[in-house]
N, CA, C and O atoms as a printed pandas DataFrame, in Angstrom:
     atom_number atom_name residue_name chain_id  residue_number  x_coord  y_coord  z_coord
0              1         N          MET        A               1    0.845   -1.167    0.000
1              2        CA          MET        A               1    0.000    0.000    0.000
2              3         C          MET        A               1    0.884    1.222    0.000
3              4         O          MET        A               1    1.775    1.365    0.838
4              5         N          GLY        A               2    0.632    2.088   -0.936
5              6        CA          GLY        A               2    1.416    3.309   -1.033
6              7         C          GLY        A               2    0.598    4.541   -0.730
7              8         O          GLY        A               2   -0.577    4.445   -0.377
8              9         N          THR        A               3    1.209    5.681   -0.866
9             10        CA          THR        A               3    0.557    6.962   -0.605
10            11         C          THR        A               3    0.212    7.639   -1.929
11            12         O          THR        A               3    0.624    7.184   -2.996
12            13         N          VAL        A               4   -0.546    8.726   -1.849
13            14        CA          VAL        A               4   -0.934    9.484   -3.034
14            15         C          VAL        A               4   -0.580   10.952   -2.847
15            16         O          VAL        A               4   -0.342   11.424   -1.735
16            17         N          ARG        A               5   -0.555   11.646   -3.961
17            18        CA          ARG        A               5   -0.403   13.101   -3.966
18            19         C          ARG        A               5   -1.355   13.643   -5.020
19            20         O          ARG        A               5   -1.666   12.956   -5.993
20            21         N          VAL        A               6   -1.810   14.849   -4.833
21            22        CA          VAL        A               6   -2.702   15.503   -5.790
22            23         C          VAL        A               6   -1.901   16.571   -6.502
23            24         O          VAL        A               6   -1.274   17.412   -5.858
24            25         N          THR        A               7   -1.916   16.548   -7.820
25            26        CA          THR        A               7   -1.175   17.547   -8.593
26            27         C          THR        A               7   -2.096   18.529   -9.319
27            28         O          THR        A               7   -1.631   19.555   -9.816
28            29         N          ASP        A               8   -3.386   18.230   -9.387
29            30        CA          ASP        A               8   -4.339   19.104  -10.070
30            31         C          ASP        A               8   -5.556   19.292   -9.174
31            32         O          ASP        A               8   -6.349   18.369   -8.989
32            33         N          TRP        A               9   -5.696   20.471   -8.630
33            34        CA          TRP        A               9   -6.784   20.785   -7.706
34            35         C          TRP        A               9   -7.955   21.473   -8.403
35            36         O          TRP        A               9   -8.769   22.110   -7.735
36            37         N          THR        A              10   -8.061   21.365   -9.711
37            38        CA          THR        A              10   -9.131   21.997  -10.476
38            39         C          THR        A              10  -10.495   21.643   -9.884
39            40         O          THR        A              10  -10.792   20.480   -9.613
40            41         N          GLY        A              11  -11.313   22.678   -9.692
41            42        CA          GLY        A              11  -12.660   22.485   -9.169
42            43         C          GLY        A              11  -12.773   22.578   -7.660
43            44         O          GLY        A              11  -13.878   22.653   -7.123
44            45         N          HIS        A              12  -11.654   22.575   -6.980
45            46        CA          HIS        A              12  -11.664   22.705   -5.523
46            47         C          HIS        A              12  -11.292   24.137   -5.143
47            48         O          HIS        A              12  -10.563   24.806   -5.876
48            49         N          PRO        A              13  -11.791   24.609   -3.995
49            50        CA          PRO        A              13  -11.356   25.926   -3.523
50            51         C          PRO        A              13   -9.853   25.901   -3.209
51            52         O          PRO        A              13   -9.302   24.851   -2.879
52            53         N          ASP        A              14   -9.205   27.048   -3.313
53            54        CA          ASP        A              14   -7.777   27.130   -2.974
54            55         C          ASP        A              14   -7.499   26.621   -1.565
55            56         O          ASP        A              14   -6.434   26.068   -1.291
56            57         N          SER        A              15   -8.466   26.815   -0.678
57            58        CA          SER        A              15   -8.269   26.397    0.708
58            59         C          SER        A              15   -8.107   24.878    0.843
59            60         O          SER        A              15   -7.481   24.411    1.795
60            61         N          THR        A              16   -8.657   24.109   -0.088
61            62        CA          THR        A              16   -8.553   22.642   -0.010
62            63         C          THR        A              16   -7.113   22.194   -0.199
63            64         O          THR        A              16   -6.615   21.365    0.563
64            65         N          ALA        A              17   -6.441   22.736   -1.206
65            66        CA          ALA        A              17   -5.034   22.376   -1.445
66            67         C          ALA        A              17   -4.168   22.778   -0.253
67            68         O          ALA        A              17   -3.209   22.083    0.083
68            69         N          LYS        A              18   -4.505   23.893    0.381
69            70        CA          LYS        A              18   -3.735   24.338    1.549
70            71         C          LYS        A              18   -4.015   23.457    2.768
71            72         O          LYS        A              18   -3.122   23.216    3.580
72            73         N          ALA        A              19   -5.258   22.976    2.895
73            74        CA          ALA        A              19   -5.637   22.150    4.044
74            75         C          ALA        A              19   -5.135   20.712    3.916
75            76         O          ALA        A              19   -4.927   20.032    4.920
76            77         N          PHE        A              20   -4.945   20.257    2.689
77            78        CA          PHE        A              20   -4.578   18.857    2.463
78            79         C          PHE        A              20   -3.374   18.392    3.283
79            80         O          PHE        A              20   -3.480   17.369    3.959
80            81         N          PRO        A              21   -2.229   19.095    3.260
81            82        CA          PRO        A              21   -1.090   18.592    4.030
82            83         C          PRO        A              21   -1.321   18.605    5.538
83            84         O          PRO        A              21   -0.682   17.846    6.268
84            85         N          ARG        A              22   -2.226   19.458    6.011
85            86        CA          ARG        A              22   -2.509   19.502    7.450
86            87         C          ARG        A              22   -3.414   18.357    7.891
87            88         O          ARG        A              22   -3.362   17.939    9.048
88            89         N          HIS        A              23   -4.249   17.841    6.976
89            90        CA          HIS        A              23   -5.252   16.854    7.350
90            91         C          HIS        A              23   -4.978   15.456    6.805
91            92         O          HIS        A              23   -5.562   14.485    7.287
92            93         N          TYR        A              24   -4.114   15.339    5.824
93            94        CA          TYR        A              24   -3.702   14.018    5.350
94            95         C          TYR        A              24   -2.735   13.502    6.399
95            96         O          TYR        A              24   -1.912   14.274    6.891
96            97         N          GLN        A              25   -2.799   12.250    6.756
97            98        CA          GLN        A              25   -2.006   11.754    7.879
98            99         C          GLN        A              25   -0.554   12.172    7.765
99           100         O          GLN        A              25    0.082   12.010    6.724
100          101         N          GLN        A              26   -0.053   12.708    8.849
101          102        CA          GLN        A              26    1.302   13.244    8.864
102          103         C          GLN        A              26    2.374   12.183    8.721
103          104         O          GLN        A              26    3.522   12.497    8.407
104          105         N          ASP        A              27    2.014   10.938    8.947
105          106        CA          ASP        A              27    3.010    9.875    8.826
106          107         C          ASP        A              27    3.085    9.311    7.413
107          108         O          ASP        A              27    3.645    8.234    7.206
108          109         N          GLN        A              28    2.525   10.029    6.437
109          110        CA          GLN        A              28    2.479    9.488    5.086
110          111         C          GLN        A              28    3.855    9.168    4.507
111          112         O          GLN        A              28    3.950    8.358    3.584
112          113         N          LEU        A              29    4.901    9.768    5.011
113          114        CA          LEU        A              29    6.231    9.500    4.483
114          115         C          LEU        A              29    6.901    8.329    5.187
115          116         O          LEU        A              29    7.995    7.911    4.807
116          117         N          ALA        A              30    6.245    7.803    6.210
117          118        CA          ALA        A              30    6.799    6.662    6.934
118          119         C          ALA        A              30    6.310    5.362    6.308
119          120         O          ALA        A              30    5.210    5.314    5.757
120          121         N          ASP        A              31    7.105    4.329    6.387
121          122        CA          ASP        A              31    6.717    3.056    5.783
122          123         C          ASP        A              31    5.637    2.326    6.570
123          124         O          ASP        A              31    5.194    1.257    6.149
124          125         N          GLU        A              32    5.212    2.864    7.680
125          126        CA          GLU        A              32    4.103    2.255    8.413
126          127         C          GLU        A              32    2.861    3.151    8.364
127          128         O          GLU        A              32    2.029    3.101    9.270
128          129         N          HIS        A              33    2.731    3.961    7.326
129          130        CA          HIS        A              33    1.570    4.843    7.185
130          131         C          HIS        A              33    0.288    4.017    7.151
131          132         O          HIS        A              33    0.328    2.811    6.904
132          133         N          ARG        A              34   -0.845    4.666    7.399
133          134        CA          ARG        A              34   -2.137    3.964    7.453
134          135         C          ARG        A              34   -3.015    4.263    6.254
135          136         O          ARG        A              34   -4.154    3.795    6.221
136          137         N          GLN        A              35   -2.553    5.011    5.272
137          138        CA          GLN        A              35   -3.379    5.328    4.125
138          139         C          GLN        A              35   -3.625    4.094    3.261
139          140         O          GLN        A              35   -2.765    3.225    3.122
140          141         N          VAL        A              36   -4.820    4.047    2.690
141          142        CA          VAL        A              36   -5.157    3.018    1.720
142          143         C          VAL        A              36   -5.878    3.715    0.579
143          144         O          VAL        A              36   -6.910    4.352    0.788
144          145         N          HIS        A              37   -5.342    3.596   -0.614
145          146        CA          HIS        A              37   -5.936    4.237   -1.785
146          147         C          HIS        A              37   -5.964    3.246   -2.940
147          148         O          HIS        A              37   -4.985    2.542   -3.188
148          149         N          GLY        A              38   -7.077    3.195   -3.634
149          150        CA          GLY        A              38   -7.158    2.332   -4.805
150          151         C          GLY        A              38   -6.135    2.706   -5.853
151          152         O          GLY        A              38   -5.708    1.856   -6.635
152          153         N          ALA        A              39   -5.733    3.974   -5.882
153          154        CA          ALA        A              39   -4.749    4.428   -6.859
154          155         C          ALA        A              39   -3.375    3.825   -6.609
155          156         O          ALA        A              39   -2.549    3.762   -7.519
156          157         N          ASN        A              40   -3.128    3.386   -5.396
157          158        CA          ASN        A              40   -1.799    2.879   -5.073
158          159         C          ASN        A              40   -1.906    1.649   -4.161
159          160         O          ASN        A              40   -1.305    1.589   -3.089
160          161         N          LEU        A              41   -2.687    0.682   -4.626
161          162        CA          LEU        A              41   -2.905   -0.550   -3.884
162          163         C          LEU        A              41   -2.654   -1.715   -4.822
163          164         O          LEU        A              41   -3.246   -1.793   -5.899
164          165         N          ALA        A              42   -1.796   -2.600   -4.421
165          166        CA          ALA        A              42   -1.539   -3.816   -5.194
166          167         C          ALA        A              42   -1.853   -5.005   -4.303
167          168         O          ALA        A              42   -1.463   -5.040   -3.135
168          169         N          VAL        A              43   -2.552   -5.969   -4.856
169          170        CA          VAL        A              43   -2.932   -7.153   -4.099
170          171         C          VAL        A              43   -2.641   -8.376   -4.951
171          172         O          VAL        A              43   -3.035   -8.440   -6.115
172          173         N          ARG        A              44   -1.955   -9.338   -4.372
173          174        CA          ARG        A              44   -1.723  -10.592   -5.086
174          175         C          ARG        A              44   -3.062  -11.274   -5.318
175          176         O          ARG        A              44   -3.957  -11.191   -4.477
176          177         N          ALA        A              45   -3.204  -11.942   -6.441
177          178        CA          ALA        A              45   -4.464  -12.590   -6.792
178          179         C          ALA        A              45   -4.885  -13.621   -5.751
179          180         O          ALA        A              45   -6.070  -13.722   -5.434
180          181         N          ASP        A              46   -3.942  -14.383   -5.214
181          182        CA          ASP        A              46   -4.312  -15.395   -4.222
182          183         C          ASP        A              46   -4.797  -14.747   -2.921
183          184         O          ASP        A              46   -5.695  -15.281   -2.270
184          185         N          ALA        A              47   -4.226  -13.619   -2.539
185          186        CA          ALA        A              47   -4.698  -12.899   -1.351
186          187         C          ALA        A              47   -6.091  -12.330   -1.600
187          188         O          ALA        A              47   -6.948  -12.367   -0.717
188          189         N          TYR        A              48   -6.315  -11.809   -2.793
189          190        CA          TYR        A              48   -7.612  -11.247   -3.171
190          191         C          TYR        A              48   -8.697  -12.331   -3.102
191          192         O          TYR        A              48   -9.777  -12.105   -2.556
192          193         N          ARG        A              49   -8.400  -13.492   -3.654
193          194        CA          ARG        A              49   -9.368  -14.602   -3.618
194          195         C          ARG        A              49   -9.611  -15.048   -2.173
195          196         O          ARG        A              49  -10.755  -15.292   -1.788
196          197         N          THR        A              50   -8.552  -15.155   -1.376
197          198        CA          THR        A              50   -8.688  -15.559    0.021
198          199         C          THR        A              50   -9.553  -14.557    0.786
199          200         O          THR        A              50  -10.319  -14.940    1.670
200          201         N          ALA        A              51   -9.426  -13.284    0.444
201          202        CA          ALA        A              51  -10.203  -12.232    1.107
202          203         C          ALA        A              51  -11.654  -12.207    0.640
203          204         O          ALA        A              51  -12.474  -11.494    1.219
204          205         N          GLY        A              52  -11.981  -12.968   -0.389
205          206        CA          GLY        A              52  -13.361  -13.003   -0.870
206          207         C          GLY        A              52  -13.650  -12.027   -1.988
207          208         O          GLY        A              52  -14.815  -11.760   -2.285
208          209         N          GLY        A              53  -12.616  -11.486   -2.616
209          210        CA          GLY        A              53  -12.833  -10.544   -3.714
210          211         C          GLY        A              53  -13.385   -9.228   -3.218
211          212         O          GLY        A              53  -13.213   -8.884   -2.048
212          213         N          SER        A              54  -14.045   -8.488   -4.088
213          214        CA          SER        A              54  -14.541   -7.165   -3.716
214          215         C          SER        A              54  -15.956   -7.197   -3.160
215          216         O          SER        A              54  -16.445   -6.169   -2.692
216          217         N          SER        A              55  -16.621   -8.329   -3.196
217          218        CA          SER        A              55  -18.024   -8.374   -2.780
218          219         C          SER        A              55  -18.229   -8.130   -1.290
219          220         O          SER        A              55  -19.334   -7.772   -0.885
220          221         N          ARG        A              56  -17.205   -8.311   -0.461
221          222        CA          ARG        A              56  -17.363   -8.141    0.981
222          223         C          ARG        A              56  -17.047   -6.736    1.466
223          224         O          ARG        A              56  -17.139   -6.470    2.665
224          225         N          CYS        A              57  -16.686   -5.848    0.588
225          226        CA          CYS        A              57  -16.290   -4.501    1.003
226          227         C          CYS        A              57  -17.534   -3.639    1.217
227          228         O          CYS        A              57  -18.267   -3.404    0.256
228          229         N          PRO        A              58  -17.802   -3.159    2.431
229          230        CA          PRO        A              58  -19.038   -2.470    2.731
230          231         C          PRO        A              58  -19.152   -1.032    2.232
231          232         O          PRO        A              58  -20.264   -0.579    1.960
232          233         N          SER        A              59  -18.044   -0.293    2.099
233          234        CA          SER        A              59  -18.186    1.100    1.656
234          235         C          SER        A              59  -17.158    1.392    0.582
235          236         O          SER        A              59  -17.321    0.950   -0.555
236          237         N          ALA        A              60  -16.109    2.120    0.907
237          238        CA          ALA        A              60  -15.087    2.418   -0.098
238          239         C          ALA        A              60  -14.521    1.109   -0.627
239          240         O          ALA        A              60  -14.345    0.153    0.128
240          241         N          ARG        A              61  -14.240    1.067   -1.909
241          242        CA          ARG        A              61  -13.834   -0.191   -2.535
242          243         C          ARG        A              61  -12.616   -0.815   -1.882
243          244         O          ARG        A              61  -12.494   -2.040   -1.867
244          245         N          THR        A              62  -11.721   -0.019   -1.347
245          246        CA          THR        A              62  -10.522   -0.562   -0.715
246          247         C          THR        A              62  -10.603   -0.513    0.793
247          248         O          THR        A              62   -9.612   -0.778    1.473
248          249         N          GLY        A              63  -11.757   -0.180    1.328
249          250        CA          GLY        A              63  -11.905    0.055    2.759
250          251         C          GLY        A              63  -11.451   -1.072    3.650
251          252         O          GLY        A              63  -10.808   -0.819    4.669
252          253         N          ARG        A              64  -11.758   -2.305    3.308
253          254        CA          ARG        A              64  -11.411   -3.377    4.231
254          255         C          ARG        A              64   -9.905   -3.544    4.363
255          256         O          ARG        A              64   -9.436   -4.083    5.367
256          257         N          TRP        A              65   -9.133   -3.095    3.373
257          258        CA          TRP        A              65   -7.682   -3.218    3.459
258          259         C          TRP        A              65   -7.108   -2.199    4.437
259          260         O          TRP        A              65   -5.941   -2.305    4.814
260          261         N          SER        A              66   -7.899   -1.218    4.854
261          262        CA          SER        A              66   -7.387   -0.215    5.779
262          263         C          SER        A              66   -7.423   -0.679    7.222
263          264         O          SER        A              66   -6.781   -0.077    8.083
264          265         N          SER        A              67   -8.155   -1.724    7.495
265          266        CA          SER        A              67   -8.237   -2.215    8.862
266          267         C          SER        A              67   -7.045   -3.111    9.155
267          268         O          SER        A              67   -6.282   -3.453    8.251
268          269         N          PRO        A              68   -6.884   -3.492   10.417
269          270        CA          PRO        A              68   -5.774   -4.387   10.757
270          271         C          PRO        A              68   -5.967   -5.777   10.158
271          272         O          PRO        A              68   -5.037   -6.583   10.160
272          273         N          TRP        A              69   -7.169   -6.070    9.643
273          274        CA          TRP        A              69   -7.456   -7.379    9.060
274          275         C          TRP        A              69   -6.566   -7.637    7.855
275          276         O          TRP        A              69   -6.356   -6.764    7.014
276          277         N          THR        A              70   -6.057   -8.840    7.795
277          278        CA          THR        A              70   -5.260   -9.301    6.660
278          279         C          THR        A              70   -5.678  -10.736    6.392
279          280         O          THR        A              70   -5.883  -11.493    7.341
280          281         N          PRO        A              71   -5.811  -11.138    5.129
281          282        CA          PRO        A              71   -6.180  -12.534    4.868
282          283         C          PRO        A              71   -5.197  -13.483    5.545
283          284         O          PRO        A              71   -3.997  -13.210    5.570
284          285         N          PRO        A              72   -5.686  -14.587    6.089
285          286        CA          PRO        A              72   -4.807  -15.551    6.756
286          287         C          PRO        A              72   -3.664  -15.989    5.838
287          288         O          PRO        A              72   -3.873  -16.318    4.670
288          289         N          GLY        A              73   -2.461  -15.983    6.393
289          290        CA          GLY        A              73   -1.294  -16.422    5.631
290          291         C          GLY        A              73   -0.650  -15.332    4.786
291          292         O          GLY        A              73    0.311  -15.603    4.066
292          293         N          PHE        A              74   -1.157  -14.111    4.856
293          294        CA          PHE        A              74   -0.621  -12.999    4.067
294          295         C          PHE        A              74   -0.235  -11.859    4.996
295          296         O          PHE        A              74   -0.656  -11.819    6.152
296          297         N          ARG        A              75    0.558  -10.948    4.492
297          298        CA          ARG        A              75    0.913   -9.762    5.268
298          299         C          ARG        A              75    0.724   -8.531    4.381
299          300         O          ARG        A              75    0.708   -8.629    3.154
300          301         N          VAL        A              76    0.584   -7.393    5.014
301          302        CA          VAL        A              76    0.413   -6.126    4.303
302          303         C          VAL        A              76    1.738   -5.388    4.321
303          304         O          VAL        A              76    2.342   -5.224    5.381
304          305         N          LYS        A              77    2.190   -4.948    3.178
305          306        CA          LYS        A              77    3.410   -4.136    3.063
306          307         C          LYS        A              77    2.972   -2.707    2.798
307          308         O          LYS        A              77    2.269   -2.436    1.824
308          309         N          ARG        A              78    3.380   -1.810    3.647
309          310        CA          ARG        A              78    3.087   -0.382    3.480
310          311         C          ARG        A              78    4.389    0.309    3.124
311          312         O          ARG        A              78    5.415    0.096    3.770
312          313         N          THR        A              79    4.341    1.131    2.099
313          314        CA          THR        A              79    5.553    1.828    1.689
314          315         C          THR        A              79    5.230    3.262    1.300
315          316         O          THR        A              79    4.130    3.559    0.835
316          317         N          SER        A              80    6.176    4.124    1.489
317          318        CA          SER        A              80    6.032    5.523    1.065
318          319         C          SER        A              80    6.912    5.792   -0.154
319          320         O          SER        A              80    6.993    6.927   -0.626
320          321         N          ARG        A              81    7.560    4.766   -0.656
321          322        CA          ARG        A              81    8.541    4.958   -1.740
322          323         C          ARG        A              81    7.938    5.151   -3.117
323          324         O          ARG        A              81    8.616    5.640   -4.020
324          325         N          ASN        A              82    6.694    4.781   -3.296
325          326        CA          ASN        A              82    6.111    4.917   -4.629
326          327         C          ASN        A              82    4.746    5.596   -4.564
327          328         O          ASN        A              82    3.712    4.988   -4.841
328          329         N          SER        A              83    4.774    6.859   -4.194
329          330        CA          SER        A              83    3.577    7.682   -4.177
330          331         C          SER        A              83    3.104    7.905   -5.614
331          332         O          SER        A              83    3.917    8.038   -6.528
332          333         N          VAL        A              84    1.788    7.946   -5.804
333          334        CA          VAL        A              84    1.246    8.184   -7.141
334          335         C          VAL        A              84    0.373    9.432   -7.147
335          336         O          VAL        A              84   -0.266    9.766   -6.149
336          337         N          ALA        A              85    0.358   10.111   -8.283
337          338        CA          ALA        A              85   -0.552   11.244   -8.466
338          339         C          ALA        A              85   -1.944   10.670   -8.695
339          340         O          ALA        A              85   -2.125    9.758   -9.502
340          341         N          THR        A              86   -2.924   11.212   -7.980
341          342        CA          THR        A              86   -4.286   10.712   -8.107
342          343         C          THR        A              86   -5.246   11.856   -8.395
343          344         O          THR        A              86   -4.908   13.027   -8.222
344          345         N          SER        A              87   -6.412   11.511   -8.825
345          346        CA          SER        A              87   -7.432   12.484   -9.186
346          347         C          SER        A              87   -8.021   13.140   -7.943
347          348         O          SER        A              87   -8.192   12.509   -6.900
348          349         N          ALA        A              88   -8.323   14.414   -8.087
349          350        CA          ALA        A              88   -9.031   15.138   -7.035
350          351         C          ALA        A              88  -10.455   15.413   -7.512
351          352         O          ALA        A              88  -11.014   16.477   -7.247
352          353         N          ARG        A              89  -11.032   14.446   -8.216
353          354        CA          ARG        A              89  -12.362   14.636   -8.805
354          355         C          ARG        A              89  -13.376   15.045   -7.750
355          356         O          ARG        A              89  -13.320   14.601   -6.603
356          357         N          ARG        A              90  -14.298   15.892   -8.159
357          358        CA          ARG        A              90  -15.320   16.415   -7.246
358          359         C          ARG        A              90  -16.474   15.437   -7.044
359          360         O          ARG        A              90  -17.213   15.553   -6.067
360          361         N          ASN        A              91  -16.636   14.482   -7.946
361          362        CA          ASN        A              91  -17.701   13.486   -7.832
362          363         C          ASN        A              91  -17.074   12.106   -7.699
363          364         O          ASN        A              91  -16.914   11.403   -8.696
364          365         N          PRO        A              92  -16.717   11.711   -6.487
365          366        CA          PRO        A              92  -16.000   10.450   -6.290
366          367         C          PRO        A              92  -16.854    9.233   -6.628
367          368         O          PRO        A              92  -18.079    9.262   -6.511
368          369         N          ARG        A              93  -16.188    8.174   -7.046
369          370        CA          ARG        A              93  -16.864    6.930   -7.392
370          371         C          ARG        A              93  -17.000    6.005   -6.198
371          372         O          ARG        A              93  -17.934    5.203   -6.162
372          373         N          ALA        A              94  -16.112    6.081   -5.221
373          374        CA          ALA        A              94  -16.131    5.172   -4.070
374          375         C          ALA        A              94  -16.608    5.927   -2.834
375          376         O          ALA        A              94  -15.887    6.769   -2.298
376          377         N          HIS        A              95  -17.807    5.628   -2.391
377          378        CA          HIS        A              95  -18.365    6.274   -1.200
378          379         C          HIS        A              95  -17.457    6.013    0.001
379          380         O          HIS        A              95  -17.058    4.876    0.254
380          381         N          GLY        A              96  -17.138    7.068    0.731
381          382        CA          GLY        A              96  -16.299    6.939    1.911
382          383         C          GLY        A              96  -14.818    6.923    1.610
383          384         O          GLY        A              96  -14.014    6.674    2.509
384          385         N          GLY        A              97  -14.435    7.179    0.383
385          386        CA          GLY        A              97  -13.031    7.122   -0.008
386          387         C          GLY        A              97  -12.350    8.480   -0.038
387          388         O          GLY        A              97  -12.776    9.424    0.628
388          389         N          PHE        A              98  -11.289    8.559   -0.819
389          390        CA          PHE        A              98  -10.446    9.740   -0.903
390          391         C          PHE        A              98  -11.224   10.964   -1.407
391          392         O          PHE        A              98  -11.037   12.072   -0.905
392          393         N          GLY        A              99  -12.086   10.759   -2.387
393          394        CA          GLY        A              99  -12.878   11.870   -2.915
394          395         C          GLY        A              99  -13.773   12.495   -1.858
395          396         O          GLY        A              99  -13.915   13.717   -1.810
396          397         N          ASP        A             100  -14.378   11.671   -1.010
397          398        CA          ASP        A             100  -15.193   12.208    0.075
398          399         C          ASP        A             100  -14.326   12.956    1.087
399          400         O          ASP        A             100  -14.747   13.974    1.637
400          401         N          PHE        A             101  -13.127   12.454    1.329
401          402        CA          PHE        A             101  -12.182   13.153    2.206
402          403         C          PHE        A             101  -11.899   14.552    1.653
403          404         O          PHE        A             101  -11.886   15.526    2.406
404          405         N          LEU        A             102  -11.673   14.652    0.344
405          406        CA          LEU        A             102  -11.400   15.961   -0.263
406          407         C          LEU        A             102  -12.625   16.866   -0.178
407          408         O          LEU        A             102  -12.485   18.067    0.051
408          409         N          ARG        A             103  -13.818   16.313   -0.358
409          410        CA          ARG        A             103  -15.025   17.140   -0.235
410          411         C          ARG        A             103  -15.189   17.649    1.199
411          412         O          ARG        A             103  -15.666   18.764    1.412
412          413         N          ASP        A             104  -14.796   16.834    2.178
413          414        CA          ASP        A             104  -14.822   17.307    3.567
414          415         C          ASP        A             104  -13.852   18.480    3.746
415          416         O          ASP        A             104  -14.153   19.436    4.460
416          417         N          LEU        A             105  -12.697   18.401    3.101
417          418        CA          LEU        A             105  -11.742   19.521    3.171
418          419         C          LEU        A             105  -12.303   20.764    2.510
419          420         O          LEU        A             105  -12.067   21.878    2.979
420          421         N          ASP        A             106  -13.059   20.583    1.404
421          422        CA          ASP        A             106  -13.690   21.717    0.736
422          423         C          ASP        A             106  -14.584   22.494    1.685
423          424         O          ASP        A             106  -14.692   23.717    1.592
424          425         N          ALA        A             107  -15.222   21.781    2.592
425          426        CA          ALA        A             107  -16.212   22.384    3.496
426          427         C          ALA        A             107  -15.579   23.096    4.692
427          428         O          ALA        A             107  -16.267   23.811    5.420
428          429         N          LEU        A             108  -14.275   22.905    4.900
429          430        CA          LEU        A             108  -13.612   23.562    6.030
430          431         C          LEU        A             108  -13.543   25.073    5.783
431          432         O          LEU        A             108  -13.404   25.509    4.640
432          433         N          PRO        A             109  -13.638   25.859    6.839
433          434        CA          PRO        A             109  -13.479   27.301    6.663
434          435         C          PRO        A             109  -12.077   27.612    6.148
435          436         O          PRO        A             109  -11.094   27.019    6.592
436          437         N          GLY        A             110  -12.000   28.557    5.197
437          438        CA          GLY        A             110  -10.745   28.929    4.550
438          439         C          GLY        A             110   -9.692   29.311    5.501
439          440         O          GLY        A             110   -8.582   29.648    5.090
């Protein structure tokens, strides 16, 4: 699991880009960060099958990977070495995910 960065804040208030580094977990540069993003998540096929595929995920598509739960016999590797640029779209596809986090930042007072 890696971290993300936003390079295009189009459609968001200027205050959102300024608030992002204050509200995105400060440990994002550490290899034990807690972020989980579909943009930077790799899962071995056997681990995915053991976890039951995507049908058991209750909200954000990658949400269950953010918990301490790990499929039996597998481990989670968290790294900050390969951050990816991700979309800051205003209409997120995954309820409860990164897009909703950004919309919450939009609502903060400037």
